[in-house]
Biotite code that builds the C-alpha atoms (Angstrom):
import biotite.structure as struc

atoms = struc.array([
    struc.Atom([-9.018, -29.200, 9.573], chain_id="A", res_id=1, res_name="MET", atom_name="CA", element="C"),
    struc.Atom([-11.207, -30.030, 11.831], chain_id="A", res_id=2, res_name="LEU", atom_name="CA", element="C"),
    struc.Atom([-11.383, -27.548, 15.114], chain_id="A", res_id=3, res_name="LEU", atom_name="CA", element="C"),
    struc.Atom([-12.917, -29.056, 18.674], chain_id="A", res_id=4, res_name="ASN", atom_name="CA", element="C"),
    struc.Atom([-14.875, -25.817, 20.668], chain_id="A", res_id=5, res_name="ASP", atom_name="CA", element="C"),
    struc.Atom([-11.378, -24.767, 22.645], chain_id="A", res_id=6, res_name="LYS", atom_name="CA", element="C"),
    struc.Atom([-9.513, -24.295, 19.322], chain_id="A", res_id=7, res_name="GLN", atom_name="CA", element="C"),
    struc.Atom([-12.340, -22.612, 18.140], chain_id="A", res_id=8, res_name="ARG", atom_name="CA", element="C"),
    struc.Atom([-12.343, -20.617, 20.906], chain_id="A", res_id=9, res_name="GLN", atom_name="CA", element="C"),
    struc.Atom([-8.470, -20.131, 21.107], chain_id="A", res_id=10, res_name="PHE", atom_name="CA", element="C"),
    struc.Atom([-8.702, -18.451, 17.578], chain_id="A", res_id=11, res_name="LEU", atom_name="CA", element="C"),
    struc.Atom([-11.466, -16.204, 18.499], chain_id="A", res_id=12, res_name="GLU", atom_name="CA", element="C"),
    struc.Atom([-10.134, -14.665, 21.573], chain_id="A", res_id=13, res_name="LEU", atom_name="CA", element="C"),
    struc.Atom([-6.429, -14.475, 20.217], chain_id="A", res_id=14, res_name="ARG", atom_name="CA", element="C"),
    struc.Atom([-6.934, -13.153, 16.849], chain_id="A", res_id=15, res_name="VAL", atom_name="CA", element="C"),
    struc.Atom([-9.780, -11.355, 16.971], chain_id="A", res_id=16, res_name="LYS", atom_name="CA", element="C"),
    struc.Atom([-9.394, -9.889, 20.729], chain_id="A", res_id=17, res_name="GLU", atom_name="CA", element="C"),
    struc.Atom([-5.831, -9.875, 20.851], chain_id="A", res_id=18, res_name="GLY", atom_name="CA", element="C"),
    struc.Atom([-5.590, -11.770, 24.231], chain_id="A", res_id=19, res_name="LYS", atom_name="CA", element="C"),
    struc.Atom([-2.473, -12.883, 25.669], chain_id="A", res_id=20, res_name="SER", atom_name="CA", element="C"),
    struc.Atom([-1.344, -17.108, 25.948], chain_id="A", res_id=21, res_name="LEU", atom_name="CA", element="C"),
    struc.Atom([-1.741, -16.637, 29.325], chain_id="A", res_id=22, res_name="ASP", atom_name="CA", element="C"),
    struc.Atom([-5.041, -14.774, 29.442], chain_id="A", res_id=23, res_name="ARG", atom_name="CA", element="C"),
    struc.Atom([-6.438, -17.075, 26.795], chain_id="A", res_id=24, res_name="ILE", atom_name="CA", element="C"),
    struc.Atom([-5.376, -20.092, 28.814], chain_id="A", res_id=25, res_name="SER", atom_name="CA", element="C"),
    struc.Atom([-7.048, -19.305, 32.044], chain_id="A", res_id=26, res_name="LYS", atom_name="CA", element="C"),
    struc.Atom([-10.133, -18.291, 30.250], chain_id="A", res_id=27, res_name="GLU", atom_name="CA", element="C"),
    struc.Atom([-10.283, -22.034, 28.080], chain_id="A", res_id=28, res_name="ILE", atom_name="CA", element="C"),
    struc.Atom([-8.616, -23.782, 30.910], chain_id="A", res_id=29, res_name="ASP", atom_name="CA", element="C"),
    struc.Atom([-5.773, -25.145, 28.500], chain_id="A", res_id=30, res_name="VAL", atom_name="CA", element="C"),
    struc.Atom([-2.745, -24.958, 29.783], chain_id="A", res_id=31, res_name="SER", atom_name="CA", element="C"),
    struc.Atom([0.241, -22.912, 27.473], chain_id="A", res_id=32, res_name="MET", atom_name="CA", element="C"),
    struc.Atom([1.981, -25.736, 26.163], chain_id="A", res_id=33, res_name="GLU", atom_name="CA", element="C"),
    struc.Atom([-0.820, -27.171, 24.430], chain_id="A", res_id=34, res_name="THR", atom_name="CA", element="C"),
    struc.Atom([-1.841, -22.939, 23.365], chain_id="A", res_id=35, res_name="LEU", atom_name="CA", element="C"),
    struc.Atom([2.212, -22.932, 22.540], chain_id="A", res_id=36, res_name="ARG", atom_name="CA", element="C"),
    struc.Atom([1.623, -25.647, 20.587], chain_id="A", res_id=37, res_name="GLU", atom_name="CA", element="C"),
    struc.Atom([-1.733, -24.475, 18.584], chain_id="A", res_id=38, res_name="TRP", atom_name="CA", element="C"),
    struc.Atom([-0.163, -21.263, 17.609], chain_id="A", res_id=39, res_name="VAL", atom_name="CA", element="C"),
    struc.Atom([2.323, -24.105, 15.750], chain_id="A", res_id=40, res_name="VAL", atom_name="CA", element="C"),
    struc.Atom([-0.367, -26.255, 14.327], chain_id="A", res_id=41, res_name="THR", atom_name="CA", element="C"),
    struc.Atom([-2.596, -23.223, 13.774], chain_id="A", res_id=42, res_name="LEU", atom_name="CA", element="C"),
    struc.Atom([-0.791, -21.067, 11.846], chain_id="A", res_id=43, res_name="MET", atom_name="CA", element="C"),
    struc.Atom([-2.638, -21.208, 9.530], chain_id="A", res_id=44, res_name="ASP", atom_name="CA", element="C"),
    struc.Atom([-6.104, -20.455, 10.139], chain_id="A", res_id=45, res_name="GLN", atom_name="CA", element="C"),
    struc.Atom([-4.168, -17.195, 12.444], chain_id="A", res_id=46, res_name="ILE", atom_name="CA", element="C"),
    struc.Atom([-2.604, -15.813, 9.763], chain_id="A", res_id=47, res_name="GLU", atom_name="CA", element="C"),
    struc.Atom([-6.014, -16.380, 7.168], chain_id="A", res_id=48, res_name="GLU", atom_name="CA", element="C"),
    struc.Atom([-8.979, -15.256, 10.214], chain_id="A", res_id=49, res_name="MET", atom_name="CA", element="C"),
    struc.Atom([-6.242, -11.941, 10.828], chain_id="A", res_id=50, res_name="LYS", atom_name="CA", element="C"),
    struc.Atom([-6.253, -11.161, 6.656], chain_id="A", res_id=51, res_name="ILE", atom_name="CA", element="C"),
    struc.Atom([-9.899, -11.475, 6.711], chain_id="A", res_id=52, res_name="ALA", atom_name="CA", element="C"),
    struc.Atom([-10.264, -9.146, 10.437], chain_id="A", res_id=53, res_name="GLU", atom_name="CA", element="C"),
    struc.Atom([-8.065, -6.944, 8.468], chain_id="A", res_id=54, res_name="ILE", atom_name="CA", element="C"),
    struc.Atom([-10.373, -6.966, 5.516], chain_id="A", res_id=55, res_name="ASP", atom_name="CA", element="C"),
    struc.Atom([-13.296, -6.378, 7.334], chain_id="A", res_id=56, res_name="LEU", atom_name="CA", element="C"),
    struc.Atom([-11.627, -3.561, 8.772], chain_id="A", res_id=57, res_name="ILE", atom_name="CA", element="C"),
    struc.Atom([-10.498, -1.823, 5.417], chain_id="A", res_id=58, res_name="ASN", atom_name="CA", element="C"),
    struc.Atom([-13.860, -2.063, 4.630], chain_id="A", res_id=59, res_name="GLU", atom_name="CA", element="C"),
    struc.Atom([-15.847, -0.550, 7.638], chain_id="A", res_id=60, res_name="MET", atom_name="CA", element="C"),
    struc.Atom([-13.794, 2.562, 7.482], chain_id="A", res_id=61, res_name="HIS", atom_name="CA", element="C"),
    struc.Atom([-13.329, 2.935, 3.892], chain_id="A", res_id=62, res_name="ASP", atom_name="CA", element="C"),
    struc.Atom([-9.300, 2.424, 4.316], chain_id="A", res_id=63, res_name="LEU", atom_name="CA", element="C"),
    struc.Atom([-9.326, 0.470, 1.297], chain_id="A", res_id=64, res_name="ALA", atom_name="CA", element="C"),
    struc.Atom([-6.748, 1.652, -1.529], chain_id="A", res_id=65, res_name="TYR", atom_name="CA", element="C"),
    struc.Atom([-9.757, 2.468, -3.970], chain_id="A", res_id=66, res_name="VAL", atom_name="CA", element="C"),
    struc.Atom([-11.518, 4.599, -1.453], chain_id="A", res_id=67, res_name="PRO", atom_name="CA", element="C"),
    struc.Atom([-9.052, 5.995, 0.143], chain_id="A", res_id=68, res_name="ARG", atom_name="CA", element="C"),
    struc.Atom([-8.041, 7.451, -2.906], chain_id="A", res_id=69, res_name="LEU", atom_name="CA", element="C"),
    struc.Atom([-11.703, 8.439, -3.814], chain_id="A", res_id=70, res_name="ARG", atom_name="CA", element="C"),
    struc.Atom([-11.400, 10.891, -0.098], chain_id="A", res_id=71, res_name="TYR", atom_name="CA", element="C"),
    struc.Atom([-8.047, 11.580, -0.844], chain_id="A", res_id=72, res_name="LEU", atom_name="CA", element="C"),
    struc.Atom([-8.974, 12.899, -4.696], chain_id="A", res_id=73, res_name="GLY", atom_name="CA", element="C"),
    struc.Atom([-12.408, 14.671, -2.868], chain_id="A", res_id=74, res_name="ALA", atom_name="CA", element="C"),
    struc.Atom([-10.259, 16.516, -0.437], chain_id="A", res_id=75, res_name="LEU", atom_name="CA", element="C"),
    struc.Atom([-7.843, 17.847, -2.916], chain_id="A", res_id=76, res_name="TYR", atom_name="CA", element="C"),
    struc.Atom([-10.826, 19.256, -4.554], chain_id="A", res_id=77, res_name="THR", atom_name="CA", element="C"),
    struc.Atom([-12.593, 20.692, -1.671], chain_id="A", res_id=78, res_name="ARG", atom_name="CA", element="C"),
    struc.Atom([-9.077, 22.085, -0.625], chain_id="A", res_id=79, res_name="LEU", atom_name="CA", element="C"),
    struc.Atom([-8.219, 23.798, -4.331], chain_id="A", res_id=80, res_name="ARG", atom_name="CA", element="C"),
    struc.Atom([-11.361, 25.440, -4.506], chain_id="A", res_id=81, res_name="LYS", atom_name="CA", element="C"),
    struc.Atom([-11.002, 27.138, -1.122], chain_id="A", res_id=82, res_name="GLU", atom_name="CA", element="C"),
    struc.Atom([-7.328, 27.442, -2.272], chain_id="A", res_id=83, res_name="LEU", atom_name="CA", element="C"),
    struc.Atom([-9.012, 29.421, -5.020], chain_id="A", res_id=84, res_name="ASP", atom_name="CA", element="C"),
    struc.Atom([-11.334, 32.123, -3.066], chain_id="A", res_id=85, res_name="ASN", atom_name="CA", element="C"),
    struc.Atom([-8.439, 32.845, -0.811], chain_id="A", res_id=86, res_name="ARG", atom_name="CA", element="C"),
    struc.Atom([-5.773, 36.056, -0.980], chain_id="A", res_id=87, res_name="ASP", atom_name="CA", element="C"),
    struc.Atom([-2.535, 35.419, -0.005], chain_id="A", res_id=88, res_name="PHE", atom_name="CA", element="C"),
    struc.Atom([-1.162, 38.566, 0.990], chain_id="A", res_id=89, res_name="SER", atom_name="CA", element="C"),
    struc.Atom([-1.672, 37.942, 4.335], chain_id="A", res_id=90, res_name="GLY", atom_name="CA", element="C"),
    struc.Atom([0.610, 34.766, 4.272], chain_id="A", res_id=91, res_name="LEU", atom_name="CA", element="C"),
    struc.Atom([4.000, 35.368, 5.670], chain_id="A", res_id=92, res_name="PRO", atom_name="CA", element="C"),
    struc.Atom([6.947, 35.012, 2.810], chain_id="A", res_id=93, res_name="THR", atom_name="CA", element="C"),
    struc.Atom([8.364, 32.287, 4.047], chain_id="A", res_id=94, res_name="ASP", atom_name="CA", element="C"),
    struc.Atom([4.703, 30.118, 4.223], chain_id="A", res_id=95, res_name="LYS", atom_name="CA", element="C"),
    struc.Atom([4.365, 31.651, 0.041], chain_id="A", res_id=96, res_name="LEU", atom_name="CA", element="C"),
    struc.Atom([7.538, 30.392, -0.463], chain_id="A", res_id=97, res_name="PHE", atom_name="CA", element="C"),
    struc.Atom([6.908, 26.762, 0.876], chain_id="A", res_id=98, res_name="SER", atom_name="CA", element="C"),
    struc.Atom([3.079, 26.481, -1.211], chain_id="A", res_id=99, res_name="ILE", atom_name="CA", element="C"),
    struc.Atom([5.128, 27.981, -4.897], chain_id="A", res_id=100, res_name="MET", atom_name="CA", element="C"),
    struc.Atom([7.641, 25.309, -4.150], chain_id="A", res_id=101, res_name="SER", atom_name="CA", element="C"),
    struc.Atom([5.125, 22.628, -4.008], chain_id="A", res_id=102, res_name="ILE", atom_name="CA", element="C"),
    struc.Atom([3.325, 23.946, -6.474], chain_id="A", res_id=103, res_name="VAL", atom_name="CA", element="C"),
    struc.Atom([6.380, 24.001, -8.657], chain_id="A", res_id=104, res_name="ARG", atom_name="CA", element="C"),
    struc.Atom([6.788, 20.189, -7.997], chain_id="A", res_id=105, res_name="GLN", atom_name="CA", element="C"),
    struc.Atom([2.985, 19.078, -9.043], chain_id="A", res_id=106, res_name="GLN", atom_name="CA", element="C"),
    struc.Atom([3.784, 21.159, -12.198], chain_id="A", res_id=107, res_name="ILE", atom_name="CA", element="C"),
    struc.Atom([7.457, 19.331, -12.892], chain_id="A", res_id=108, res_name="ASP", atom_name="CA", element="C"),
    struc.Atom([5.460, 16.038, -11.970], chain_id="A", res_id=109, res_name="LEU", atom_name="CA", element="C"),
    struc.Atom([2.408, 16.630, -14.609], chain_id="A", res_id=110, res_name="GLN", atom_name="CA", element="C"),
    struc.Atom([5.253, 17.622, -16.808], chain_id="A", res_id=111, res_name="ILE", atom_name="CA", element="C"),
    struc.Atom([7.186, 13.958, -16.318], chain_id="A", res_id=112, res_name="GLN", atom_name="CA", element="C"),
    struc.Atom([3.340, 12.136, -16.524], chain_id="A", res_id=113, res_name="LYS", atom_name="CA", element="C"),
    struc.Atom([2.961, 13.111, -20.265], chain_id="A", res_id=114, res_name="ASN", atom_name="CA", element="C"),
    struc.Atom([6.618, 12.709, -21.341], chain_id="A", res_id=115, res_name="GLU", atom_name="CA", element="C"),
    struc.Atom([6.290, 9.250, -19.504], chain_id="A", res_id=116, res_name="MET", atom_name="CA", element="C"),
    struc.Atom([4.362, 6.702, -20.743], chain_id="A", res_id=117, res_name="ASP", atom_name="CA", element="C"),
    struc.Atom([4.070, 4.170, -17.917], chain_id="A", res_id=118, res_name="ASP", atom_name="CA", element="C"),
    struc.Atom([3.797, 6.454, -15.449], chain_id="A", res_id=119, res_name="TYR", atom_name="CA", element="C"),
    struc.Atom([1.516, 5.939, -12.321], chain_id="A", res_id=120, res_name="ASP", atom_name="CA", element="C"),
    struc.Atom([-1.311, 8.328, -11.878], chain_id="A", res_id=121, res_name="ASP", atom_name="CA", element="C"),
    struc.Atom([-1.122, 7.266, -8.002], chain_id="A", res_id=122, res_name="TYR", atom_name="CA", element="C"),
    struc.Atom([2.590, 8.257, -7.354], chain_id="A", res_id=123, res_name="ASP", atom_name="CA", element="C"),
    struc.Atom([1.635, 11.836, -7.097], chain_id="A", res_id=124, res_name="ASP", atom_name="CA", element="C"),
    struc.Atom([0.347, 12.280, -3.696], chain_id="A", res_id=125, res_name="PHE", atom_name="CA", element="C"),
    struc.Atom([3.724, 10.135, -2.738], chain_id="A", res_id=126, res_name="ASP", atom_name="CA", element="C"),
    struc.Atom([6.222, 12.443, -3.944], chain_id="A", res_id=127, res_name="ASP", atom_name="CA", element="C"),
    struc.Atom([4.467, 16.110, -2.872], chain_id="A", res_id=128, res_name="MET", atom_name="CA", element="C"),
    struc.Atom([6.137, 17.556, 0.146], chain_id="A", res_id=129, res_name="ASN", atom_name="CA", element="C"),
    struc.Atom([4.166, 17.816, 2.744], chain_id="A", res_id=130, res_name="TRP", atom_name="CA", element="C"),
    struc.Atom([6.190, 18.707, 5.602], chain_id="A", res_id=131, res_name="ASP", atom_name="CA", element="C"),
    struc.Atom([6.961, 22.222, 3.502], chain_id="A", res_id=132, res_name="ASP", atom_name="CA", element="C"),
    struc.Atom([2.870, 22.962, 4.593], chain_id="A", res_id=133, res_name="MET", atom_name="CA", element="C"),
    struc.Atom([4.059, 23.385, 8.252], chain_id="A", res_id=134, res_name="ASP", atom_name="CA", element="C"),
])
């Protein structure tokens, strides 16, 4: 579908800048009724632009799945190294018990992982009880 200049402005203001129909109506001097019609007729373009914007944001901030997983893996490695250098003698009993429970959960998950052929390696973080660390 070929778009006129006003429709292109509408898409830019609506999708990229997130402006309301009322505000767009005033900025580009198009009636609310026309804008509502465009919302319906340009739905595919609006959705495509939203997806492209989300992809761009994910890429710019390393929010996509693989970079996020790499970051979490690196963070886990740093935390594990730091933990290996710590003396736990000053930890309160409840905190020590919580850490032991979480470590046990991770051991159980690793055992299950070895027992199951189709185990998804990336589910470990979802199964971990992070609330116990507070």
